[in-house]
C-alpha positions, 0 to 999 in steps of 0.5 A: 499499499502506498504512503501519503506524506504530510508536509507538514502539520508541524511547520510551514515547509513550502515557505521556509524549508524547500531546500531541506525538503528537496534534498531529502526527497532526492535522497529518498529518505526522511529522518523523523523525530517523534515530538512527544517521546523523542523516538527517531525513525527513517522513512524511505520514499519514491515516486513509486511508493508515495501516493501523494505529497500533501502540503500545508502552507500559508505561503506557496510563493517559494514552491511555485518558483520551484515546481520543476522539482515536483515533477512526477509526484502527485500533490495536494495543497492545504492552503490556509488563507485567512483575513489579512491581520498583521498582528495575528500573522506578521510573517505572511505575505500580503493577502492579494499575493497569496490569493494569486498563489491559490489561483496558480495552484488551482490552474496548474494542479486542478481546483480539487487539489487545493484545500482551502483552510480558514483556520483558525477563527480567532477573537481577541481584545485589543485596546479595550475593543473585541475584534475577530479575523472574519472581515475578509471571509466573504471576499475569500469565499467569492474568490475561491468559488470563482476558481472552482474550490468547492470547500472551506475547512474551519476550526476555532482557536484552541488554548495552549500554554505557549499561546498564553505566554506569547499573548502577554508579550503584546500590550493591551491584548488578550485572546477570547475563547468563545463558549459553545453557543457562540461558536455554533452561531458564528459557524452557522453564519459562515455556513450560510454565507458559503452556501451562497457561493456554492462552497461546502464548510468542512470542520477540523477537530470541531465535533460539537459543531459538526454534530449540531445539524447545521446546514452546509457543514460536515466533519472532514479530515484534512488528509483525505484518502478518498480525495487522493484516490479520486485525483490520482487513481491510487488505492489507499487504506482509508484507515484513521490516523492514530497519531492525530487528535482523534479524541478531539474529532480529527478525521485525517486518514493515515499519513507520515508527517515530516518536519519538526517543531524544533528542527524546522521552527515555523517563521510565520510567527502567528500569534495564535499558533500551537506550532510556533515555538516559544523562545527565551531572551537568547533565542533558545527554543523552550 
């Protein structure tokens, strides 16, 4: 059975680590370190053994300039494209530039190979006012629908201790975590708006929202064997990935996630991100 490579939930490889990625790809082996128990293993791969490379990124510009290196590989692109907010996402290019990237990927690889993520939905207090990052959502819906991208995966920001430490460094700022009723109301409005553009809302690790019976919303996996089978005519196991957050509602199918929080720290510097490493005054990871 062929393997699906996830590149990567832990960092933004297309934006920052293509030299490392392509070197490992050419050599046919990745050395992986489990971030929780420190175990190391080698994963060998080739075009014959890999069903698809599933990329995750907020900036595909560097990858689009090196597409020749992907010749012969099947590719799917999880593209996180949120409202422009330099406070929350200081390390990403302007929104219009990233929209052009999505259009290029849809044109070159088909819209079905592009999985748009509006992730996460964020609420925060700044200078005594409450804000969210939904202000460009309708604009992005219209844009994605025009490309033929038929779904949008959403999730709401989760609390992590590293996020709490990070927000304290921003003056007069704090995140707000909405209760269930508010999340359901927001998700319902997003779904209703998306339906008007013919876009399906998919949830990532939001079982309560998925089970609420809201129209135009369904739970889905961000690594989807059925999609990969349809796109590339391969046969996969369809099994759930036991290494992901199944207790939180993750429906991803099996894959091998490469990259690491420490070895390839993400430089998007998103204020809300679980993967963004926290550093001490000397720049050391902690």
